[in-house]
C-alpha atoms as one frame of an Amber mdcrd trajectory, in Angstrom:
protein
   5.514  -8.676 -24.117   3.416  -6.452 -26.367   0.921  -4.479 -24.237  -2.003
  -2.350 -25.445  -2.625   0.630 -23.153  -5.710   2.700 -23.732  -6.253   5.980
 -21.836  -9.848   7.278 -21.938 -11.453  10.372 -20.735 -12.288   9.507 -17.198
 -10.862  11.522 -14.324  -7.318  10.402 -13.480  -5.867  10.193 -17.007  -2.452
  10.984 -15.573  -2.398   7.473 -14.023  -2.350   6.080 -17.580   0.704   8.005
 -18.417   2.450   7.186 -15.149   1.577   3.582 -15.724   3.298   3.614 -19.141
   6.431   5.462 -17.715   6.839   2.848 -14.946   6.722  -0.249 -17.338   9.863
  -2.205 -17.735  11.744  -1.069 -20.869  11.539  -4.505 -22.475   7.789  -4.322
 -22.717   6.542  -3.007 -26.117   3.717  -0.503 -25.604   0.892   0.206 -28.033
  -0.869   3.303 -26.592  -4.158   4.845 -27.630  -5.071   8.146 -25.959  -8.686
   9.347 -26.511  -9.562  12.987 -27.305 -11.419  13.053 -23.973  -8.333  11.852
 -22.084  -6.323  14.649 -23.603  -9.036  17.117 -22.451  -9.220  15.613 -19.007
  -5.480  15.727 -18.615  -5.290  19.286 -19.659  -8.161  20.285 -17.290  -6.894
  18.354 -14.300  -3.204  18.606 -14.542  -2.786  21.659 -16.876  -0.230  19.517
 -18.782   0.526  19.604 -22.493  -0.255  16.240 -23.933   2.624  16.578 -26.529
   5.173  16.378 -23.765   3.662  13.245 -22.325   3.436  11.439 -25.729   7.229
  11.086 -25.717   6.720   8.359 -23.232   9.566   5.912 -23.904  11.554   4.343
 -26.697   9.678   1.067 -27.135   6.230   2.544 -27.768   3.842   3.187 -30.565
   1.172   5.857 -30.097  -2.104   5.892 -32.050  -5.054   8.244 -32.364  -8.442
   6.774 -31.428  -9.477   7.366 -35.074  -6.666   5.102 -36.535  -8.816   2.090
 -37.097  -6.225   0.772 -39.511  -3.582   0.576 -36.739  -2.062  -2.893 -36.228
  -3.791  -3.429 -32.864  -7.143  -3.375 -34.633  -6.393  -6.803 -36.116  -6.296
 -10.285 -34.372  -3.459 -11.295 -36.678  -1.252  -8.647 -34.970  -0.033 -10.463
 -31.885  -0.389  -8.563 -28.734  -0.383 -10.246 -25.383  -2.473  -8.092 -22.926
  -4.542  -4.900 -22.831  -5.364  -2.415 -20.087  -7.751   0.489 -20.256  -7.006
   3.007 -17.592  -8.762   4.975 -16.646 -11.865   3.429 -18.318 -14.637   5.903
 -18.727 -18.233   4.756 -18.242 -18.811   5.384 -21.951 -15.956   3.114 -22.925
 -17.070   0.459 -20.430 -20.585   0.523 -21.849 -19.296   0.239 -25.405 -17.059
  -2.722 -24.444 -19.960  -4.425 -22.689 -22.155  -4.376 -25.698 -19.519  -4.862
 -28.418 -19.485  -1.383 -30.020 -16.170  -0.926 -31.928 -16.392   2.657 -33.164
 -12.889   3.858 -31.964  -9.445   2.195 -32.014  -9.760   1.652 -28.314 -13.098
  -0.297 -28.508 -11.882  -2.065 -31.648  -8.663  -3.275 -29.997 -10.744  -4.356
 -27.016 -13.135  -6.556 -29.107 -10.087  -8.036 -30.855  -8.485  -8.938 -27.546
 -11.807 -10.422 -26.309 -12.354 -12.547 -29.424  -8.758 -13.727 -29.309  -9.161
 -14.543 -25.582  -6.210 -12.434 -24.514  -5.849 -10.908 -21.061  -7.731  -7.618
 -20.551  -7.829  -5.336 -17.478 -10.329  -2.420 -17.176  -9.817   0.259 -14.517
 -13.194   2.051 -14.358 -12.897   5.455 -12.764 -16.215   6.627 -11.226 -17.699
   6.912  -7.780 -20.255   5.792  -6.892 -20.905   3.224  -9.644 -24.368   3.286
 -11.083 -26.345   0.068 -11.369 -25.920   0.160 -15.166 -22.074   0.401 -14.768
 -22.078  -2.421 -12.281 -24.132  -4.545 -14.638 -21.680  -3.753 -17.397 -18.758
  -4.640 -15.209 -20.390  -8.019 -14.122 -21.094  -8.853 -17.879 -17.527  -8.150
 -18.780 -16.150 -10.036 -15.736 -18.150 -13.050 -16.729 -16.469 -12.855 -20.193
 -13.040 -13.107 -18.482 -12.195  -9.396 -18.312 -10.471  -8.308 -15.059 -12.185
  -5.234 -13.492  -9.717  -3.347 -11.326 -10.653   0.175 -10.400  -7.995   2.383
  -8.873  -8.705   1.573  -5.127  -6.222   2.209  -2.349  -5.189  -0.254   0.273
  -3.695   1.251   3.462  -1.566  -1.700   4.636   1.256  -0.482   2.432   1.344
   2.832   4.351   1.322   5.238   1.510   2.003   8.768   2.754   1.983  10.760
  -0.464  -0.030  10.963  -3.738   2.934   9.417  -5.605   3.100   6.473  -3.255
  -0.747   5.914  -3.611  -0.396   5.983  -7.359   2.564   3.602  -7.293   0.474
   1.177  -5.227  -2.391   1.275  -7.706  -0.112   0.924 -10.675   1.676  -1.969
  -8.864  -1.589  -3.753  -8.440  -2.355  -3.436 -12.142   1.241  -4.668 -12.935
   0.452  -7.718 -10.633  -2.755  -8.490 -12.657  -0.717  -8.298 -15.898   2.000
 -10.409 -14.384   4.588  -7.658 -14.723   7.457  -7.705 -12.060   7.863  -4.623
  -9.956   8.720  -3.184  -6.563   6.395  -0.204  -6.621   4.895  -0.855  -3.204
   5.648  -2.710   0.021   3.861  -6.087   0.014   2.003  -7.517   3.000   4.220
  -9.670   5.212
């Protein structure tokens, strides 16, 4: 599987990196990290983005300005895409078809090619505009999956909570895992 992972500047950018780190090794990752995501990560986590960019062997990392990257073309076969976290700015651009960065260009390519897309908007509460944008995208076949906890899996640490959320995204992308205890 070839998976596009876009990390935007919404709060919680570390979830995007943790998501990539937990992916099975056989999945080829094409990652795009926005400038805002890098800033958010530095502010929230005080982490150096350069250390996190060495994510895994089977990955390709692009700048959001690299419009010439392979994932900007429908003839480059990728299977699925996830934007996590998805900022409200990126959500709005996706909803109206603005393709001014590699992230939004890859999104429009995936949409036109009718490939699986998951967006993980990170905001609370959602504005009426954001909800309208999510509804529009959902009606176009995009899965909207914000990082929301469920308490039946009895998470008792931040790491377990993050594993649960990442596991739910893996489920949506049909990626096998054992990141959380399932309901019995």
